[in-house]
N, C-alpha and C positions, 0 to 999 in steps of 0.2 A: 560391463565386462567383469566376469568373475575370475579372479586370479588367486591361486593358492599361495599361502604364506610361504616365504622362502627364508632360509637362514643365510643371510649374507653378512659379510664383514668387509665393507668397502668404505672408501673415503670419497665423499662428494664435496663439490665446491659451491659456495654461495654464488648465484648468478650476478649479484650486485658487486660485492667486494672481493670475491674469490677466496674468502676464508674457508678453511676446512670444516666440513660437517661430518662427524664420525657417527656412522650407523652400524651398530654391532648387535642387533637384535633381529628376531624373526619378523619380517615386514612384507606387506604387499603394496603398501603406500607409505610414502615418507612425507610428513608434514612437520617441519622443524623451523625454529626461529634461529637466525644467524646469531652466534654469540658476539660478533663484532659490530655489525651494523643493524641488528634487530630486524632484518628483512625476513618476512615470512616466506618459506620455501615449500612448495608442494610438488612431489614427484610420484610417478607410478612405476612400480617395478614390474617389468614384463618377464614372465617366467621363462620364455624361450631363451633369453640371454644366459640362463643358468642351466639349461638342459644339455645333456650330452649330445654330441653331433649324431645325426641319424646314420645308421650303417649303410654305406653305399655299396651296391652290388659290385662284386669284384669281377671285372671282365678279364678274360684270359688273353694273353698275347699269343698270337698264332705263330707256330714254328713253320719252317719251310715246307714241311710235308703235310700241313693241315690246311683245310679250306679257310678262306678269310671272309670277313663280313663285307657285304656289298656297299656298306655305308662308311665303315671305319676299317680301312685297309690293314691296319696293324692288329686288329682284334680277331680272335678265333670265332668262326661261324658255329654257333651252337643251336640255332633254330632255323626253321624254314617258314617263309610266309605262306600261309594257307590259301592266299588269293593268287599271288603271281609266282610263287616258288623261289624267290630270291633267298640267298643265304644271309642270315643275320646273326649278329652278336646279341647278347642279353641287353646291351645298351640301346640297340636299334630296334628291338622288337617291342610290340605292344600287345599285351594279352587282353583279348576281348571275349568274354564268355569262355568257351573251351578252345578257342583258336588263337593263333599268333599271327599278327599282321605287321607289315612294315608301314611306316608313316605315309608314304605316297598312296598305298592301297587303302589305308584307313580314310584318308582325305577323299579319295574317289568314291568309296562306298557311301560316305556321309554326304558329300557336297554335290557330286556329279550324278551318281547312280541313284541316290536317294533311297538306299536300301532301308527297309523298315526297321531292321535290327540296329541301325546306327544313327537314325535320325533322332535328334534331341527332342523335337516337337513336330507335330503334324497338324495341318489344318483339317478340321472336320467339316467338310463341305456338306455332308448330309445334315448336320446340326444347323449350319448356316441356312441351308435351303428350307429346312423345317421352320426356322424362325421367320424367314421371309414370308411364308404363306400362313403363319398363325399370328404372330405378334403384329405384323404389318398387313393383316387381312384387309383393312379398308383400302389399302393401296395395291391390292393384289392384281389390278389391271397391269401394273408395271412390275411388281415383285414376283408374280407367278412365272412369267417367262424367264426372268433372271434365275429363279430357283431351278427351273427345269434345265436351263443351260448348265448351271453348276453341277447338277446331278449327273447329266450325261457326259459333260466334258471331263470331270474329275472322278468318274466312277471307280477307276482302278488306282487313282493317285492318293486316296485317303487311307494309306496303310499306317498302322500304329503298332506300338510295342505289344499291346494287349489285343487279342482278337475281338472284334466287335460284331454284334448282331446286325443283320441287314434290315431289321425291322424299321429303323428310322429312315433309311434310304427309300424303302418302298412306301412308307407313309408319306414322306415328303413328295415322292413322285405322284402318288394318288391325289394328294391335296392340290399340288400345282397343276396337274392335268385337269382336275375338277374345276378349279378357278378359271383356267383358260377357256374351257368349254362353256362355263357359265357366262363369262364376259363375252365370249364369241356369240352366244345365243342372245344376250342382251343387246349387243351392237346390231345384230341382224334384225331383231324385232324393232329396234329404234329406227333403223334405216327404212324398214318396210312401212312403218307408221308415217315417216316423213314423206315417202313416195306416195302413200295413200292421200295424204293431205294435199300434196302438190297436184295430183291428178284428180 
């Protein structure tokens, strides 16, 4: 971890004998020997301890004539949720793209409605189906029907952030259908040969 050098003037204690270790130089790591017990002390200075506190958004307290936040009753409503229309303070709102949402709506859009703009990751069923009928081609008697099922079952469920071409979907559909027809023909021929032998 890279830490920038910091100019600190602090008094540290030896972990063994509690004697004072004076550090008054620019450091990002302290490696000192205790002057009392000669114990070797090694410490890392984390820059965050010496940074200024981040500026917290100043929420406005609502007066009697002003609309209040749906989530923080004492705060003034300054935004409206673009999904459900509830009134929100700056503290309760989440800006996503060009829209403002409340946390319950953001949760619903991500977890329940599975909106493509909010999903962190999406399963690419067309890629999976294509892998089943190409990489596992020797087992296509079993993998081709599974690939065809995935393609038809999740045709509208594979939404992603970036628009994707339908080429992979159609290619996987063509290959899985071809494998199924080929295996169907092989099975029919095999059964007819067995019947010919029996008769």
